[in-house]
VOPAGU-2260 file (C-alpha; in pm, 1 decimal, decimal comma):
REM VOPAGU-2260
SITE   aa  ch    i         X         Y         Z
SITE  MET   A    0   -1982,7      15,0    -584,1
SITE  ASN   A    1   -1803,0     119,9    -899,8
SITE  ILE   A    2   -1522,0     346,7    -779,9
SITE  VAL   A    3   -1278,6     558,1    -982,5
SITE  ILE   A    4    -965,5     660,4    -790,4
SITE  THR   A    5    -746,5     935,5    -936,8
SITE  THR   A    6    -392,0    1006,0    -825,1
SITE  GLU   A    7     -98,0    1213,1    -944,4
SITE  THR   A    8     143,1     968,4    -774,3
SITE  TYR   A    9     135,9     592,8    -818,4
SITE  LEU   A   10     351,5     284,9    -842,7
SITE  PRO   A   11     611,2     199,1    -957,7
SITE  PHE   A   12     716,3     537,7    -813,9
SITE  ILE   A   13     765,6     476,3    -441,6
SITE  ALA   A   14     596,5     733,8    -217,4
SITE  GLY   A   15     340,0     748,1      59,7
SITE  VAL   A   16      55,1     845,1    -175,2
SITE  SER   A   17     146,3     558,5    -409,6
SITE  THR   A   18     126,2     312,6    -121,4
SITE  SER   A   19    -196,4     461,3      12,3
SITE  THR   A   20    -364,1     450,1    -330,1
SITE  ASP   A   21    -260,0      91,5    -394,2
SITE  ASN   A   22    -372,5     -25,9     -50,0
SITE  ILE   A   23    -713,8     140,9     -86,1
SITE  ALA   A   24    -772,4      10,5    -439,0
SITE  ARG   A   25    -678,6    -350,2    -361,6
SITE  PHE   A   26    -879,4    -357,8     -38,9
SITE  MET   A   27   -1191,2    -228,0    -214,4
SITE  ALA   A   28   -1141,6    -465,8    -509,3
SITE  ARG   A   29   -1113,7    -762,2    -273,6
SITE  ARG   A   30   -1431,4    -645,7    -101,2
SITE  GLY   A   31   -1611,2    -693,0    -433,0
SITE  HIS   A   32   -1614,9    -332,2    -556,2
SITE  GLN   A   33   -1516,2    -248,9    -913,0
SITE  VAL   A   34   -1214,7     -17,3    -887,1
SITE  THR   A   35   -1039,4     186,0   -1156,9
SITE  ILE   A   36    -717,3     376,5   -1082,9
SITE  VAL   A   37    -635,2     668,5   -1313,8
SITE  ALA   A   38    -268,0     768,1   -1284,0
SITE  PRO   A   39      19,0     911,8   -1491,1
SITE  ARG   A   40     205,8     680,5   -1727,2
SITE  PRO   A   41     535,7     575,8   -1559,5
SITE  THR   A   42     884,3     636,2   -1697,0
SITE  GLY   A   43     957,0     267,7   -1750,0
SITE  LYS   A   44     765,6     -57,1   -1766,1
SITE  ASP   A   45     423,2     -60,7   -1600,8
SITE  ASP   A   46     467,7    -381,9   -1403,3
SITE  VAL   A   47     220,3    -304,4   -1123,6
SITE  PRO   A   48      33,6    -632,1   -1051,0
SITE  ARG   A   49    -327,4    -650,4   -1166,8
SITE  GLU   A   50    -602,4    -849,9    -997,1
SITE  PRO   A   51    -977,1    -914,6   -1032,8
SITE  ASN   A   52   -1204,4    -609,5    -999,1
SITE  LEU   A   53    -905,3    -373,1   -1034,8
SITE  GLN   A   54    -826,7    -179,1   -1351,5
SITE  ILE   A   55    -528,6      58,7   -1383,4
SITE  LEU   A   56    -557,5     325,6   -1652,8
SITE  ARG   A   57    -255,8     536,1   -1745,1
SITE  VAL   A   58    -279,1     885,1   -1893,3
SITE  PRO   A   59      -4,8    1053,9   -2099,7
SITE  ALA   A   60     263,2    1213,6   -1883,8
SITE  PHE   A   61     595,6    1398,1   -1877,3
SITE  ILE   A   62     901,9    1353,4   -1654,3
SITE  ASP   A   63     856,3    1542,3   -1326,1
SITE  PRO   A   64    1163,2    1767,2   -1279,5
SITE  PHE   A   65    1125,8    1773,9    -900,3
SITE  PHE   A   66    1131,0    1399,0    -828,3
SITE  HIS   A   67    1354,9    1108,6    -927,0
SITE  GLU   A   68    1174,8     882,3   -1179,5
SITE  LYS   A   69     831,9    1039,7   -1122,8
SITE  THR   A   70     596,1    1157,9   -1396,5
SITE  PHE   A   71     309,9    1407,9   -1406,1
SITE  SER   A   72      14,3    1460,9   -1635,9
SITE  PRO   A   73     -72,9    1828,6   -1693,5
SITE  ILE   A   74    -403,2    1959,3   -1827,8
SITE  PRO   A   75    -537,7    1869,7   -2086,6
SITE  LEU   A   76    -367,2    1528,6   -2108,0
SITE  PRO   A   77    -590,5    1347,2   -1853,8
SITE  ILE   A   78    -918,7    1472,6   -1998,7
SITE  PRO   A   79    -985,8    1218,8   -2279,7
SITE  GLU   A   80    -938,9     913,5   -2056,6
SITE  LEU   A   81   -1139,1    1068,7   -1771,9
SITE  LEU   A   82   -1422,4    1167,2   -2006,3
SITE  ARG   A   83   -1433,0     812,6   -2138,1
SITE  ILE   A   84   -1445,5     645,3   -1798,5
SITE  LEU   A   85   -1669,3     900,0   -1620,5
SITE  LYS   A   86   -1926,5     913,7   -1899,6
SITE  LYS   A   87   -2025,2     563,0   -1804,3
SITE  ASP   A   88   -2349,1     572,2   -1607,1
SITE  HIS   A   89   -2239,4     300,8   -1365,8
SITE  VAL   A   90   -1963,2     501,5   -1190,5
SITE  ASP   A   91   -2088,8     550,2    -835,5
SITE  LEU   A   92   -1805,1     744,3    -673,7
SITE  VAL   A   93   -1489,1     933,6    -763,6
SITE  HIS   A   94   -1212,3     925,1    -504,1
SITE  ILE   A   95    -948,8    1196,2    -566,7
SITE  GLN   A   96    -622,4    1126,6    -386,7
SITE  GLU   A   97    -447,9    1453,8    -477,6
SITE  PRO   A   98    -575,9    1791,8    -600,7
SITE  GLY   A   99    -344,1    1806,2    -903,0
SITE  ALA   A  100    -426,8    1815,9   -1272,6
SITE  ILE   A  101    -580,8    1468,8   -1289,8
SITE  GLY   A  102    -778,9    1535,2    -972,7
SITE  TRP   A  103    -900,9    1873,8   -1093,8
SITE  CYS   A  104   -1016,3    1733,1   -1429,3
SITE  ALA   A  105   -1190,7    1445,6   -1252,4
SITE  LEU   A  106   -1363,1    1687,1   -1013,3
SITE  MET   A  107   -1496,2    1906,1   -1294,3
SITE  ILE   A  108   -1624,0    1611,9   -1500,1
SITE  ALA   A  109   -1777,5    1443,3   -1195,4
SITE  LYS   A  110   -1959,2    1763,0   -1098,2
SITE  VAL   A  111   -2109,4    1789,1   -1446,9
SITE  ARG   A  112   -2207,8    1422,2   -1439,7
SITE  GLY   A  113   -2352,3    1442,7   -1088,2
SITE  ILE   A  114   -2111,0    1183,4    -947,9
SITE  PRO   A  115   -2027,0    1219,7    -576,1
SITE  VAL   A  116   -1662,7    1308,3    -509,1
SITE  PHE   A  117   -1467,3    1184,5    -208,0
SITE  ALA   A  118   -1133,0    1364,4    -179,2
SITE  ALA   A  119    -819,0    1309,7      26,7
SITE  LEU   A  120    -542,4    1539,1     146,6
SITE  HIS   A  121    -193,1    1388,0     170,7
SITE  THR   A  122      35,1    1688,6     118,6
SITE  ASP   A  123      96,3    2005,8     318,7
SITE  PRO   A  124     127,4    2314,6      89,5
SITE  GLU   A  125     446,0    2408,4     276,6
SITE  GLN   A  126     590,3    2076,4     159,5
SITE  ILE   A  127     526,5    2175,5    -202,0
SITE  MET   A  128     708,0    2505,1    -144,6
SITE  ARG   A  129    1007,7    2318,1      -6,1
SITE  ILE   A  130    1016,2    2074,2    -297,8
SITE  ILE   A  131    1014,5    2342,1    -568,4
SITE  ALA   A  132    1253,2    2563,0    -365,0
SITE  VAL   A  133    1060,6    2887,5    -414,8
SITE  ARG   A  134    1270,8    3189,1    -316,0
SITE  TYR   A  135    1060,6    3479,4    -438,3
SITE  PHE   A  136     694,8    3571,7    -387,9
SITE  LYS   A  137     663,2    3284,0    -140,4
SITE  HIS   A  138     373,3    3439,7      50,3
SITE  ILE   A  139     180,2    3504,1    -271,1
SITE  ILE   A  140     233,0    3148,3    -391,9
SITE  VAL   A  141     130,6    3003,8     -53,8
SITE  TRP   A  142    -182,3    3222,6     -63,4
SITE  PHE   A  143    -258,8    3092,4    -412,8
SITE  LEU   A  144    -209,3    2728,3    -309,3
SITE  LEU   A  145    -429,7    2766,5      -1,7
SITE  THR   A  146    -699,3    2946,3    -201,7
SITE  TYR   A  147    -690,9    2672,8    -466,3
SITE  GLU   A  148    -704,6    2405,9    -194,6
SITE  ARG   A  149   -1004,5    2573,0     -31,6
SITE  LEU   A  150   -1195,2    2605,8    -359,9
SITE  PHE   A  151   -1107,2    2250,8    -464,6
SITE  TYR   A  152   -1207,1    2074,2    -144,6
SITE  ASN   A  153   -1521,6    2281,7     -91,6
SITE  ALA   A  154   -1642,2    2149,4    -428,7
SITE  THR   A  155   -1627,6    1787,9    -306,1
SITE  SER   A  156   -1880,7    1584,6    -109,2
SITE  MET   A  157   -1655,1    1461,3     172,0
SITE  ILE   A  158   -1286,2    1490,4     258,0
SITE  MET   A  159   -1049,1    1237,0     412,6
SITE  VAL   A  160    -732,5    1329,3     600,5
SITE  PRO   A  161    -501,3    1076,2     768,2
SITE  THR   A  162    -474,6    1259,7    1101,6
SITE  SER   A  163    -659,6    1493,8    1334,9
SITE  THR   A  164    -372,2    1741,1    1292,3
SITE  PHE   A  165    -460,2    1802,8     930,4
SITE  ARG   A  166    -832,2    1797,6     992,9
SITE  LYS   A  167    -773,8    2109,9    1204,6
SITE  SER   A  168    -548,2    2250,9     933,9
SITE  LEU   A  169    -820,1    2224,0     667,3
SITE  HIS   A  170   -1081,8    2378,0     895,1
SITE  SER   A  171    -843,5    2667,7     961,5
SITE  ILE   A  172    -826,4    2768,3     591,9
SITE  GLY   A  173   -1202,5    2780,6     547,9
SITE  ILE   A  174   -1293,5    2434,8     421,3
SITE  THR   A  175   -1654,4    2367,5     513,8
SITE  ARG   A  176   -1724,7    2024,0     370,2
SITE  PRO   A  177   -1734,7    1722,6     607,8
SITE  ILE   A  178   -1377,2    1621,0     700,4
SITE  VAL   A  179   -1308,7    1274,1     840,4
SITE  PRO   A  180    -977,9    1139,9     974,9
SITE  VAL   A  181    -891,7     795,6     835,6
SITE  SER   A  182    -546,1     657,0     904,1
SITE  ASN   A  183    -341,2     530,0     610,7
SITE  GLY   A  184    -310,4     216,8     818,7
SITE  VAL   A  185     -45,7     -52,7     843,1
SITE  ASP   A  186     -73,1    -430,2     818,1
SITE  THR   A  187      16,8    -512,8    1177,6
SITE  THR   A  188      15,0    -886,2    1100,5
SITE  ILE   A  189     326,3    -860,2     881,8
SITE  TYR   A  190     479,0    -537,4    1011,3
SITE  ARG   A  191     558,1    -668,6    1357,2
SITE  PRO   A  192     864,1    -709,7    1579,0
SITE  LEU   A  193    1080,8   -1019,3    1563,7
SITE  ASP   A  194     999,1   -1260,5    1844,4
SITE  LYS   A  195    1256,7   -1300,0    2120,8
SITE  LYS   A  196    1415,8   -1610,1    1969,6
SITE  GLN   A  197    1448,3   -1449,4    1625,4
SITE  LEU   A  198    1585,7   -1128,5    1775,4
SITE  ASN   A  199    1846,7   -1308,9    1983,9
SITE  ALA   A  200    1954,7   -1512,7    1680,2
SITE  TYR   A  201    1985,1   -1199,8    1469,0
SITE  GLN   A  202    2182,9   -1007,4    1731,3
SITE  LYS   A  203    2418,9   -1302,5    1771,2
SITE  SER   A  204    2472,4   -1326,9    1394,8
SITE  ARG   A  205    2526,9    -951,2    1367,1
SITE  GLY   A  206    2817,6    -970,1    1607,5
SITE  SER   A  207    2845,2    -593,0    1632,5
SITE  HIS   A  208    2793,0    -337,3    1904,2
SITE  GLU   A  209    2677,9     -70,1    1661,0
SITE  VAL   A  210    2331,6      80,7    1708,0
SITE  ARG   A  211    2140,5     115,8    1382,5
SITE  PHE   A  212    1925,2     421,2    1315,0
SITE  LEU   A  213    1706,6     375,4    1008,0
SITE  TYR   A  214    1565,2     633,3     767,0
SITE  LEU   A  215    1341,2     484,3     497,8
SITE  GLY   A  216    1160,6     691,8     235,8
SITE  ARG   A  217    1214,9     938,1     -47,1
SITE  VAL   A  218    1556,8    1101,8     -52,2
SITE  ASP   A  219    1432,7    1447,6    -146,8
SITE  THR   A  220    1466,8    1801,8     -12,1
SITE  ASP   A  221    1140,4    1805,5     183,2
SITE  LYS   A  222    1250,8    1505,7     393,7
SITE  HIS   A  223    1533,3    1706,0     561,1
SITE  ILE   A  224    1774,8    1411,7     568,8
SITE  ASP   A  225    2057,3    1665,9     590,1
SITE  VAL   A  226    1952,2    1731,5     950,6
SITE  ILE   A  227    2010,3    1363,8    1035,8
SITE  ILE   A  228    2352,3    1364,3     868,0
SITE  ARG   A  229    2454,5    1681,9    1051,5
SITE  ALA   A  230    2346,0    1520,5    1378,9
SITE  LEU   A  231    2543,8    1206,9    1297,6
SITE  GLY   A  232    2867,0    1407,5    1312,2
SITE  LYS   A  233    2802,6    1479,7    1680,2
SITE  THR   A  234    2708,1    1128,2    1791,8
SITE  LYS   A  235    2885,3     830,9    1945,7
SITE  PRO   A  236    3109,8     618,2    1720,2
SITE  SER   A  237    2879,1     319,2    1779,0
SITE  ILE   A  238    2592,0     477,1    1584,3
SITE  ARG   A  239    2529,0     378,1    1222,4
SITE  LEU   A  240    2275,0     546,6     996,7
SITE  ILE   A  241    2102,8     333,6     734,0
SITE  ILE   A  242    1931,6     520,5     449,7
SITE  VAL   A  243    1685,4     326,2     235,5
SITE  GLY   A  244    1536,5     505,0     -64,3
SITE  LYS   A  245    1621,2     714,4    -367,4
SITE  GLY   A  246    1566,9    1073,4    -469,4
SITE  ASN   A  247    1705,1    1394,7    -611,8
SITE  THR   A  248    1925,1    1491,2    -315,0
SITE  GLU   A  249    2143,9    1179,1    -297,8
SITE  GLU   A  250    2446,9    1349,2    -451,1
SITE  SER   A  251    2431,4    1654,0    -222,3
SITE  LEU   A  252    2378,2    1433,6      83,8
SITE  HIS   A  253    2682,4    1222,2      -3,8
SITE  ALA   A  254    2881,2    1545,6     -31,1
SITE  LEU   A  255    2750,2    1662,7     307,0
SITE  ALA   A  256    2847,1    1330,1     465,3
SITE  ARG   A  257    3202,2    1366,8     330,9
SITE  GLU   A  258    3218,3    1726,0     451,3
SITE  ARG   A  259    3108,5    1620,9     801,3
SITE  GLY   A  260    3340,1    1322,3     808,9
SITE  VAL   A  261    3060,4    1067,6     859,7
SITE  SER   A  262    3059,4     879,9     527,1
SITE  GLU   A  263    3185,1     564,0     698,9
SITE  LYS   A  264    2894,4     577,4     945,5
SITE  ILE   A  265    2627,3     568,8     672,9
SITE  SER   A  266    2498,2     273,5     471,0
SITE  TRP   A  267    2313,4     375,3     151,6
SITE  LEU   A  268    2094,1      84,4      43,2
SITE  GLY   A  269    1885,3     239,9    -234,6
SITE  LEU   A  270    1532,7     113,6    -296,9
SITE  LEU   A  271    1405,4    -193,8    -114,9
SITE  THR   A  272    1062,6    -351,5    -153,9
SITE  GLY   A  273     845,0    -621,8      -1,1
SITE  PRO   A  274     993,6    -852,9     263,1
SITE  SER   A  275    1329,1    -671,0     246,8
SITE  VAL   A  276    1163,0    -356,4     381,4
SITE  ILE   A  277    1002,0    -542,6     671,0
SITE  LYS   A  278    1331,1    -712,5     756,5
SITE  MET   A  279    1506,2    -374,4     755,2
SITE  TYR   A  280    1263,2    -238,0    1013,9
SITE  GLN   A  281    1288,0    -552,7    1224,3
SITE  THR   A  282    1668,0    -556,2    1230,2
SITE  SER   A  283    1716,3    -184,9    1303,3
SITE  ASP   A  284    1731,0     -36,7    1651,2
SITE  CYS   A  285    1560,9     302,7    1602,8
SITE  PHE   A  286    1376,5     495,3    1332,2
SITE  VAL   A  287    1452,4     860,1    1257,4
SITE  ILE   A  288    1256,7    1106,6    1043,5
SITE  MET   A  289    1299,5    1484,7    1048,1
SITE  SER   A  290    1051,8    1599,8     782,4
SITE  PRO   A  291     833,8    1880,3     924,4
SITE  TYR   A  292     562,4    1831,2     661,8
SITE  GLU   A  293     421,8    1483,8     722,3
SITE  THR   A  294      43,1    1455,2     708,5
SITE  GLN   A  295      90,5    1116,8     877,8
SITE  SER   A  296     390,8     914,4     745,9
SITE  ILE   A  297     330,5     556,7     637,1
SITE  VAL   A  298     695,0     465,9     695,7
SITE  THR   A  299     669,1     583,4    1056,6
SITE  LEU   A  300     354,8     373,6    1097,7
SITE  GLU   A  301     545,1      72,9     962,9
SITE  ALA   A  302     840,4     142,4    1193,4
SITE  ILE   A  303     633,4     163,0    1510,9
SITE  ALA   A  304     436,6    -147,6    1409,9
SITE  CYS   A  305     773,0    -327,6    1398,8
SITE  GLY   A  306     843,5    -205,7    1750,8
SITE  LEU   A  307    1104,3      63,1    1683,6
SITE  PRO   A  308    1149,6     367,7    1906,1
SITE  VAL   A  309    1126,2     685,5    1697,9
SITE  LEU   A  310    1306,2    1017,5    1674,9
SITE  ALA   A  311    1083,3    1256,8    1481,5
SITE  CYS   A  312    1032,6    1622,6    1399,7
SITE  ASN   A  313     784,6    1793,2    1631,6
SITE  LYS   A  314     598,3    1960,0    1341,2
SITE  GLY   A  315     323,5    1827,4    1116,0
SITE  ALA   A  316     143,6    1510,6    1222,2
SITE  LEU   A  317     446,5    1309,2    1338,3
SITE  PRO   A  318     374,7    1378,2    1709,1
SITE  GLU   A  319      56,9    1170,9    1667,9
SITE  LEU   A  320     281,3     866,7    1611,5
SITE  CYS   A  321     588,0     967,5    1813,0
SITE  HIS   A  322     476,3    1050,4    2166,8
SITE  ASP   A  323     759,6    1245,6    2324,6
SITE  GLY   A  324     916,5    1050,2    2609,1
SITE  VAL   A  325     685,1     751,0    2553,8
SITE  ASN   A  326     788,7     569,9    2235,0
SITE  GLY   A  327    1065,3     808,6    2133,8
SITE  TYR   A  328    1142,6    1177,9    2126,9
SITE  THR   A  329    1028,4    1469,7    1915,3
SITE  VAL   A  330    1287,2    1725,1    1806,2
SITE  PRO   A  331    1242,1    2083,9    1679,2
SITE  ALA   A  332    1269,4    2117,1    1301,2
SITE  GLY   A  333    1629,1    2155,6    1187,4
SITE  ASP   A  334    1774,6    2114,5    1538,3
SITE  PHE   A  335    2052,7    1864,9    1463,5
SITE  LYS   A  336    2226,8    1925,6    1797,4
SITE  THR   A  337    1922,6    1813,4    1997,7
SITE  LEU   A  338    1871,8    1524,5    1756,6
SITE  ALA   A  339    2231,0    1411,9    1817,9
SITE  LYS   A  340    2175,0    1414,1    2194,6
SITE  LYS   A  341    1860,0    1201,8    2159,0
SITE  MET   A  342    2038,4     960,4    1926,4
SITE  ASP   A  343    2315,7     920,8    2184,6
SITE  LEU   A  344    2060,0     872,1    2462,0
SITE  LEU   A  345    1885,0     588,4    2279,6
SITE  ALA   A  346    2211,0     436,8    2156,7
SITE  SER   A  347    2348,8     411,0    2510,5
SITE  ASP   A  348    2041,9     252,6    2672,7
SITE  ARG   A  349    1912,9     -77,0    2530,8
SITE  THR   A  350    1655,4    -107,5    2811,6
SITE  LEU   A  351    1509,4     229,4    2714,4
SITE  ARG   A  352    1497,1     127,4    2346,9
SITE  THR   A  353    1316,1    -194,8    2436,5
SITE  LYS   A  354    1063,9     -13,6    2656,9
SITE  MET   A  355     991,9     253,7    2396,5
SITE  GLY   A  356     972,9      -7,2    2121,1
SITE  LYS   A  357     695,7    -187,8    2307,9
SITE  GLU   A  358     507,4     141,9    2339,6
SITE  SER   A  359     548,7     198,7    1965,3
SITE  ARG   A  360     384,0    -134,8    1893,3
SITE  LYS   A  361      88,9     -41,6    2118,2
SITE  ILE   A  362      49,1     295,3    1943,4
SITE  SER   A  363      44,5     124,2    1603,1
SITE  LEU   A  364    -236,0    -122,6    1675,5
SITE  PRO   A  365    -532,0     119,4    1640,3
SITE  HIS   A  366    -392,6     196,4    1291,7
SITE  ASP   A  367    -439,3    -159,4    1167,9
SITE  ARG   A  368    -493,0    -128,5     792,7
SITE  ALA   A  369    -797,3    -356,1     767,4
SITE  LYS   A  370    -979,4    -150,9    1031,8
SITE  ALA   A  371    -879,6     178,5     869,3
SITE  LEU   A  372    -993,8      73,1     522,6
SITE  ALA   A  373   -1320,5     -69,4     655,2
SITE  THR   A  374   -1379,6     276,2     806,5
SITE  LEU   A  375   -1304,2     432,1     467,7
SITE  GLU   A  376   -1552,4     197,8     299,9
SITE  ALA   A  377   -1820,0     313,7     545,1
SITE  PHE   A  378   -1742,8     677,2     460,0
SITE  TYR   A  379   -1777,8     594,0      89,9
SITE  LYS   A  380   -2133,0     480,4     163,5
SITE  THR   A  381   -2197,5     799,0     363,0
SITE  THR   A  382   -2074,5    1004,5      66,5
SITE  LEU   A  383   -2322,5     828,7    -160,9
SITE  ALA   A  384   -2599,8     907,3      87,4
SITE  LEU   A  385   -2500,2    1278,0      80,8
SITE  LYS   A  386   -2578,8    1286,2    -291,8
SITE  SER   A  387   -2948,5    1314,7    -215,2
SITE  ILE   A  388   -2898,5    1604,8      26,7
SITE  PRO   A  389   -2923,7    1953,7    -134,5
SITE  GLU   A  390   -2608,5    2171,1    -125,0
């Protein structure tokens, strides 16, 4: 197949959609498909690795005011490049990762050209509201976003969501096109726990009784990291919070940590990539994420694959990965007092952490990336077959 994948969010900007897009494109390219990614031009050097069968096209873009070092490409900037690539008769399928400006332009051109469109949903509209901090006319704007989402996705051939939670969500707003759950997946061969010998060696070298709770991801408003910091002020002295990532709320979170008297209990590591990320999961004791908007959460998938017990918000799709009382605990959104109690519980009981960590690993295995992307490839073929079926 010749596949064009459009996305509003792509590397080198680090985010779940960036990772998902890159994983899909490289898997399909290595399967022998011709893949073209259309994405906004980054702020700095475009040093994303290329490989055979994979082309990365950048469209003109501006700095995104809501995210650290992210860009966006408003209408009409994506149109010339999309017209050029989609006018080619050999494009078999357009995969739209996000329903933004690039996605909308691609959808309209593909419809005119008669090219099947496979679309994905990665973002909850409530998450968008939180990011842009809307104070007025919230209900009207939510109505507009949901109406746009319904019209957009009902114009596609097939829709992919990462979880059953958001499959139900799309059905509930009146989307009638076929919706299939396909996990973002995780490479369980490299995201895996340390073996016993490695773990014992690491714990001996660490020489500390502190219990490390890891947050890894964007440091932005919608991730609710402030809830974790507020909880930290009510936890045992042995607990250390490690924050890996960058974003627009770093300054305010540092101020909150000083206000709560927990600055010395937090390690801010900035961005990590590649093997350093895997090592961070493997050498932490627990993973914590309190965002109520996750449509799945790739970082949580990576954490459970590495055998970490999880503390997670009980909203969105996180409960599909964090089974309360099995491989961790779910906590009501914003409830830092309950979160603190659960952090103390896990910090004080290594046997419980080990037991829950083993359950996390089991929960991760059905999400193996190769299996998930092979499923996606099969749905691509189904989408092509739908082309011959009248609307």
